[in-house]
VEXVEXKOL-433859 format. One record per residue (C-alpha): residue in three letters; x, y, z. Coordinates in nm, 2 decimals, padded with zeros to 4 digits, m for minus. Example, Ala and Ser with C-alpha at 12.3 -4.5 7.8 and 13.67 -1.06 7.14 Angstrom:
<vexbas>
{lumgu = ALA, xx = 01.23, yy = m00.45, zz = 00.78}
{lumgu = SER, xx = 01.37, yy = m00.11, zz = 00.71}
</vexbas>
This chain:
<vexbas>
{lumgu = MET, xx = 08.33, yy = 08.76, zz = 07.36}
{lumgu = THR, xx = 08.03, yy = 08.62, zz = 07.15}
{lumgu = PHE, xx = 07.88, yy = 08.87, zz = 06.94}
{lumgu = LYS, xx = 07.57, yy = 08.92, zz = 07.24}
{lumgu = GLN, xx = 07.83, yy = 09.03, zz = 07.49}
{lumgu = ARG, xx = 08.00, yy = 09.26, zz = 07.24}
{lumgu = LEU, xx = 07.64, yy = 09.41, zz = 07.08}
{lumgu = PRO, xx = 07.65, yy = 09.63, zz = 07.47}
{lumgu = PHE, xx = 08.03, yy = 09.78, zz = 07.44}
{lumgu = PHE, xx = 07.97, yy = 09.91, zz = 07.05}
{lumgu = LEU, xx = 07.68, yy = 10.05, zz = 07.17}
{lumgu = GLY, xx = 07.75, yy = 10.21, zz = 07.44}
{lumgu = GLY, xx = 08.04, yy = 10.36, zz = 07.22}
{lumgu = LEU, xx = 07.82, yy = 10.46, zz = 06.97}
{lumgu = THR, xx = 07.62, yy = 10.64, zz = 07.20}
{lumgu = ILE, xx = 07.89, yy = 10.82, zz = 07.38}
{lumgu = GLY, xx = 08.06, yy = 10.95, zz = 07.07}
{lumgu = ILE, xx = 07.72, yy = 11.09, zz = 06.90}
{lumgu = ILE, xx = 07.67, yy = 11.30, zz = 07.26}
{lumgu = ILE, xx = 08.00, yy = 11.40, zz = 07.18}
{lumgu = VAL, xx = 07.99, yy = 11.49, zz = 06.83}
{lumgu = ILE, xx = 07.68, yy = 11.64, zz = 06.94}
{lumgu = PHE, xx = 07.83, yy = 11.87, zz = 07.20}
{lumgu = VAL, xx = 08.11, yy = 11.96, zz = 06.98}
{lumgu = PHE, xx = 07.96, yy = 12.08, zz = 06.68}
{lumgu = GLY, xx = 07.61, yy = 12.22, zz = 06.84}
{lumgu = LYS, xx = 07.78, yy = 12.49, zz = 07.00}
{lumgu = LYS, xx = 07.94, yy = 12.58, zz = 06.64}
{lumgu = ASN, xx = 07.76, yy = 12.75, zz = 06.37}
{lumgu = THR, xx = 07.81, yy = 12.49, zz = 06.13}
{lumgu = SER, xx = 07.55, yy = 12.36, zz = 05.84}
{lumgu = PHE, xx = 07.59, yy = 12.03, zz = 05.66}
{lumgu = ASP, xx = 07.44, yy = 12.24, zz = 05.33}
{lumgu = TYR, xx = 07.54, yy = 11.93, zz = 05.07}
{lumgu = GLY, xx = 07.23, yy = 11.92, zz = 04.87}
{lumgu = PRO, xx = 07.22, yy = 12.13, zz = 04.55}
{lumgu = ASN, xx = 06.87, yy = 12.30, zz = 04.66}
{lumgu = ALA, xx = 07.06, yy = 12.36, zz = 05.00}
{lumgu = ARG, xx = 07.39, yy = 12.50, zz = 04.82}
{lumgu = VAL, xx = 07.19, yy = 12.75, zz = 04.58}
{lumgu = LEU, xx = 07.02, yy = 12.92, zz = 04.89}
{lumgu = LYS, xx = 07.33, yy = 12.92, zz = 05.11}
{lumgu = THR, xx = 07.52, yy = 13.09, zz = 04.84}
{lumgu = LEU, xx = 07.22, yy = 13.32, zz = 04.77}
{lumgu = ARG, xx = 07.20, yy = 13.41, zz = 05.16}
{lumgu = VAL, xx = 07.56, yy = 13.50, zz = 05.18}
{lumgu = LYS, xx = 07.59, yy = 13.73, zz = 04.93}
{lumgu = GLU, xx = 07.45, yy = 14.10, zz = 04.89}
{lumgu = ARG, xx = 07.09, yy = 14.16, zz = 04.80}
{lumgu = ILE, xx = 06.97, yy = 14.36, zz = 04.57}
{lumgu = PHE, xx = 06.64, yy = 14.48, zz = 04.46}
{lumgu = SER, xx = 06.51, yy = 14.56, zz = 04.13}
{lumgu = GLU, xx = 06.25, yy = 14.85, zz = 04.07}
{lumgu = ASP, xx = 05.99, yy = 14.59, zz = 04.05}
{lumgu = ALA, xx = 06.05, yy = 14.40, zz = 04.36}
{lumgu = LEU, xx = 06.08, yy = 14.71, zz = 04.54}
{lumgu = LYS, xx = 05.72, yy = 14.81, zz = 04.41}
{lumgu = ILE, xx = 05.58, yy = 14.51, zz = 04.50}
{lumgu = LEU, xx = 05.78, yy = 14.52, zz = 04.87}
{lumgu = ASN, xx = 05.59, yy = 14.87, zz = 04.90}
{lumgu = THR, xx = 05.27, yy = 14.80, zz = 04.80}
{lumgu = SER, xx = 05.25, yy = 14.44, zz = 04.97}
{lumgu = SER, xx = 05.15, yy = 14.45, zz = 05.30}
{lumgu = GLU, xx = 05.19, yy = 14.04, zz = 05.34}
{lumgu = ILE, xx = 05.59, yy = 14.06, zz = 05.20}
{lumgu = ASP, xx = 05.86, yy = 14.25, zz = 05.35}
{lumgu = THR, xx = 06.22, yy = 14.16, zz = 05.42}
{lumgu = VAL, xx = 06.19, yy = 13.88, zz = 05.66}
{lumgu = ILE, xx = 05.98, yy = 13.71, zz = 05.45}
{lumgu = ILE, xx = 06.23, yy = 13.71, zz = 05.17}
{lumgu = SER, xx = 06.49, yy = 13.61, zz = 05.41}
{lumgu = GLN, xx = 06.23, yy = 13.31, zz = 05.49}
{lumgu = ILE, xx = 06.20, yy = 13.20, zz = 05.17}
{lumgu = LEU, xx = 06.60, yy = 13.21, zz = 05.10}
{lumgu = LYS, xx = 06.69, yy = 12.99, zz = 05.42}
{lumgu = ASN, xx = 06.37, yy = 12.76, zz = 05.33}
{lumgu = GLY, xx = 06.24, yy = 12.79, zz = 05.04}
{lumgu = ASN, xx = 06.22, yy = 12.51, zz = 04.71}
{lumgu = VAL, xx = 06.47, yy = 12.58, zz = 04.42}
{lumgu = ASP, xx = 06.34, yy = 12.54, zz = 04.08}
{lumgu = LEU, xx = 06.69, yy = 12.38, zz = 03.94}
{lumgu = MET, xx = 06.54, yy = 12.21, zz = 03.65}
{lumgu = ASN, xx = 06.46, yy = 12.60, zz = 03.52}
{lumgu = LYS, xx = 06.71, yy = 12.77, zz = 03.61}
{lumgu = ILE, xx = 06.89, yy = 13.00, zz = 03.31}
{lumgu = LYS, xx = 07.25, yy = 13.02, zz = 03.22}
{lumgu = LEU, xx = 07.32, yy = 13.43, zz = 03.19}
{lumgu = ASP, xx = 07.56, yy = 13.63, zz = 03.00}
{lumgu = SER, xx = 07.65, yy = 13.91, zz = 03.28}
{lumgu = CYS, xx = 07.60, yy = 13.69, zz = 03.60}
{lumgu = LEU, xx = 07.58, yy = 13.28, zz = 03.69}
{lumgu = TYR, xx = 07.23, yy = 13.22, zz = 03.69}
{lumgu = GLN, xx = 06.91, yy = 13.30, zz = 03.75}
{lumgu = TYR, xx = 06.67, yy = 13.12, zz = 03.94}
{lumgu = ASN, xx = 06.29, yy = 13.06, zz = 04.07}
{lumgu = ILE, xx = 06.22, yy = 13.05, zz = 04.48}
{lumgu = LYS, xx = 05.93, yy = 12.88, zz = 04.60}
{lumgu = GLY, xx = 05.87, yy = 12.93, zz = 04.95}
{lumgu = LYS, xx = 05.72, yy = 12.65, zz = 05.19}
{lumgu = LYS, xx = 05.47, yy = 12.61, zz = 05.44}
{lumgu = GLU, xx = 05.28, yy = 12.92, zz = 05.44}
{lumgu = LEU, xx = 05.48, yy = 13.11, zz = 05.20}
{lumgu = LYS, xx = 05.42, yy = 12.89, zz = 04.93}
{lumgu = ASN, xx = 05.21, yy = 13.11, zz = 04.74}
{lumgu = ILE, xx = 05.54, yy = 13.34, zz = 04.69}
{lumgu = THR, xx = 05.77, yy = 13.33, zz = 04.39}
{lumgu = LEU, xx = 06.11, yy = 13.43, zz = 04.41}
{lumgu = THR, xx = 06.32, yy = 13.51, zz = 04.09}
{lumgu = VAL, xx = 06.66, yy = 13.57, zz = 04.17}
{lumgu = ILE, xx = 06.95, yy = 13.68, zz = 03.97}
{lumgu = ASN, xx = 07.32, yy = 13.53, zz = 04.13}
{lumgu = CYS, xx = 07.60, yy = 13.72, zz = 04.02}
{lumgu = ASN, xx = 07.93, yy = 13.68, zz = 04.18}
{lumgu = SER, xx = 07.89, yy = 13.95, zz = 04.46}
{lumgu = SER, xx = 07.55, yy = 14.01, zz = 04.47}
{lumgu = ALA, xx = 07.23, yy = 13.82, zz = 04.45}
{lumgu = ILE, xx = 06.98, yy = 14.03, zz = 04.27}
{lumgu = ILE, xx = 06.58, yy = 14.00, zz = 04.36}
{lumgu = LYS, xx = 06.44, yy = 14.03, zz = 03.98}
{lumgu = SER, xx = 06.07, yy = 13.98, zz = 04.08}
{lumgu = ILE, xx = 05.86, yy = 13.88, zz = 04.34}
{lumgu = SER, xx = 05.54, yy = 13.70, zz = 04.23}
{lumgu = ILE, xx = 05.22, yy = 13.58, zz = 04.48}
{lumgu = ASN, xx = 05.02, yy = 13.34, zz = 04.34}
</vexbas>
């Protein structure tokens, strides 16, 4: 068989394989968080959230920020990995900035072993 004769068989098998993989993984709640930004956000999302006094003040006084906005930022935000701070009591402190319409909101989050402490919320 020449290459021209093998190519349609290869592409047909590849297409069927892709459809099967999408079908199998589409039903599962799997995620492929391999980048450092995605790993940090996923780690912070699955932990218990504790709000500091400063963060609670801003949440209570601001009409544009609530816990849903915080969840969206922890799902789709940009983590400033270059300016992470190593802490003695917990692991690291991160600054997370929202994307698109939430880009004026920045969270300062402390990543501890069993919880994520939202230290401050700033609106620019």
